[in-house]
C-alpha positions in Angstrom: 39.6 -3.6 -6.8 38.2 -0.9 -9.2 35.9 -3.5 -10.8 34.6 -4.6 -7.4 34.1 -1.0 -6.4 32.3 -0.3 -9.6 30.0 -3.3 -9.1 29.2 -2.2 -5.6 28.4 1.3 -6.8 26.1 0.0 -9.6 24.3 -2.3 -7.1 23.9 0.7 -4.7 22.5 2.9 -7.4 20.1 0.2 -8.5 18.9 -0.4 -4.9 18.5 3.4 -4.4 16.5 3.7 -7.6 14.3 0.7 -6.5 13.7 2.3 -3.1 12.9 5.6 -4.7 10.4 4.1 -7.0 8.6 2.1 -4.4 5.0 2.9 -3.5 4.7 5.4 -0.6 1.6 7.0 1.0 1.2 10.6 -0.1 3.6 10.2 -3.0 2.8 9.5 -6.7 2.0 5.8 -7.2 4.6 4.1 -9.4 3.4 3.5 -13.0 3.3 0.0 -14.4 2.0 -1.9 -17.3 0.4 -5.4 -17.1 -1.6 -7.7 -19.4 -5.2 -8.7 -18.6 -6.8 -12.1 -19.1 -7.7 -11.2 -22.8 -4.1 -10.2 -23.6 -4.8 -6.4 -23.5 -2.2 -4.1 -21.8 -3.2 -1.8 -19.0 -1.0 1.0 -17.7 -1.7 3.0 -14.5 -1.1 6.0 -16.7 -4.1 5.0 -18.8 -6.3 5.9 -15.8 -4.9 9.4 -15.1 -7.5 11.6 -13.4 -9.4 8.6 -11.9 -9.3 6.8 -8.5 -7.7 3.4 -8.9 -8.1 0.5 -6.5 -5.5 -2.3 -6.7 -6.4 -5.7 -5.2 -3.8 -8.4 -4.9 -5.5 -11.7 -5.6 -5.0 -15.5 -5.2 -8.3 -17.4 -5.8 -7.0 -20.4 -3.8 -6.4 -18.3 -0.6 -8.9 -18.9 2.2 -8.8 -15.1 3.0 -9.6 -14.2 -0.6 -12.4 -16.8 -0.7 -13.9 -15.2 2.5 -14.4 -12.0 0.6 -15.5 -13.6 -2.7 -17.7 -16.4 -1.4 -19.6 -13.9 0.7 -20.0 -11.4 -2.1 -18.1 -8.8 -0.1 -15.4 -8.1 -2.7 -17.8 -8.0 -5.6 -20.0 -5.6 -3.8 -17.0 -3.3 -3.1 -15.9 -3.5 -6.7 -19.3 -2.5 -7.9 -19.6 0.4 -5.4 -16.2 1.7 -6.4 -16.9 1.6 -10.1 -20.3 3.3 -9.6 -18.3 6.2 -7.9 -16.1 6.4 -11.0 -13.2 4.5 -9.7 -11.1 1.9 -11.6 -10.6 -1.5 -9.9 -7.6 -3.6 -11.0 -7.2 -7.1 -9.6 -3.6 -8.3 -9.8 -2.3 -11.8 -9.5 1.5 -12.0 -8.8 1.7 -15.8 -8.3 4.7 -17.2 -10.0 4.4 -20.2 -12.4 3.8 -23.4 -10.5 2.8 -21.7 -7.3 -0.6 -21.6 -5.7 -3.0 -19.4 -7.6 -1.0 -19.4 -10.8 -3.6 -20.4 -13.3 -3.8 -19.8 -17.1 -5.7 -16.7 -18.3 -8.6 -18.9 -19.4 -8.8 -20.6 -16.0 -8.7 -17.3 -14.2 -11.4 -15.9 -16.5 -13.6 -18.9 -15.6 -13.0 -18.5 -11.9 -13.9 -14.8 -12.2 -17.1 -15.6 -14.1 -18.1 -18.2 -11.5 -17.5 -15.7 -8.7 -19.4 -12.9 -10.5 -16.3 -10.8 -9.9 -16.6 -7.2 -11.2 -13.1 -5.6 -11.5 -12.3 -3.3 -14.4 -9.5 -5.7 -15.3 -7.8 -8.8 -13.9 -4.0 -8.3 -14.5 -1.2 -10.9 -14.6 2.1 -10.2 -12.8 3.8 -13.6 -13.0 7.3 -12.2 -12.5 6.2 -10.3 -9.4 7.6 -7.0 -10.6 4.6 -4.9 -9.8 3.9 -6.8 -6.6 7.4 -6.0 -5.3 7.1 -2.4 -6.6 4.1 -1.9 -4.4 5.3 -4.1 -1.6 2.3 -6.4 -1.9 2.7 -9.0 0.9 -0.7 -10.7 1.2 -3.8 -11.7 -0.7 -5.8 -9.6 -0.5 -3.5 -6.6 -0.1 -5.3 -3.3 -1.0 -4.0 0.0 -2.4 -5.9 3.1 -3.4 -4.6 5.8 -5.8 -6.4 9.1 -5.9 -7.4 11.2 -9.0 -4.1 13.1 -8.6 -2.1 9.9 -8.9 -1.1 9.7 -5.3 -1.2 6.6 -3.1 -3.7 7.3 -0.3 -4.3 3.9 1.2 -2.3 0.7 1.6 -3.1 -2.3 3.8 -5.8 -4.8 4.7 -9.3 -4.6 3.3 -10.7 -4.4 6.8 -9.9 -4.8 10.5 -10.9 -8.5 10.8 -7.8 -10.5 9.9 -9.6 -13.9 9.8 -10.9 -16.2 7.0 -14.3 -16.3 8.8 -17.1 -14.8 6.7 -19.1 -14.1 9.9 -16.6 -11.4 10.9 -17.6 -9.3 7.9 -20.8 -8.3 9.8 -18.8 -6.3 12.3 -15.8 -5.3 10.2 -14.7 -1.8 9.4 -13.9 -1.7 5.7 -10.9 0.5 5.3 -11.1 0.5 1.5 -14.7 1.8 1.4 -13.9 4.4 4.1 -10.8 5.7 2.4 -12.6 6.0 -1.0 -15.6 7.8 0.6 -13.5 10.2 2.6 -11.1 11.1 -0.2 -13.8 11.5 -2.8 -15.6 13.9 -0.4 -12.5 16.0 -0.1 -11.6 14.8 3.4 -8.3 13.3 4.6 -8.2 9.6 4.9 -8.6 8.6 8.6 -6.7 5.3 8.2 -4.2 5.6 5.3 -2.3 2.4 6.3 -3.2 -0.8 8.1 -1.7 -4.2 8.5 -2.4 -6.3 5.4 -3.6 -9.8 6.2 -4.2 -13.0 4.2 -2.0 -15.6 2.5 1.5 -14.5 1.5 1.8 -13.5 -2.2 3.3 -16.5 -4.0 6.3 -14.9 -5.7 
């Protein structure tokens, strides 16, 4: 009985700690360390004092292809970095699942797409994806220069794989960065993420 109670208590404490550490708007973004395609480690703490954009990615997802084949994602990456922000693309696909390529294959895909993130990070065990509650590809998060999460959700308000919809879309990521960097509150701090499910 005591052993069972102890196990339940340990499970409860672990669950509570997990909930406490989860990403939440207006709160410090959980730190993490992941390896990029060249084998170099990147920690969120490395970018203290900078804005950081997190983009969950699966190159085989039609919704991801919408933003890359049109050049929309690359343009947004370049804009963000020109403003001094760091852009981290994260792939949480588990081994054997859609989008789970080798580092060399992903590097080739990134080159072909002219992608421009600061780094492309691998999260094959899904630890960071679960920590942030990443549900879709793409799923976007923005962390401000104080280390707080200020946006989580879809890249825009057109949840379709149709490139034509980009012409009339409201880009939440661009708007949140512009507003926050100008010292204004973010008008839309959360939105419904859309795309393919993250292949944990």
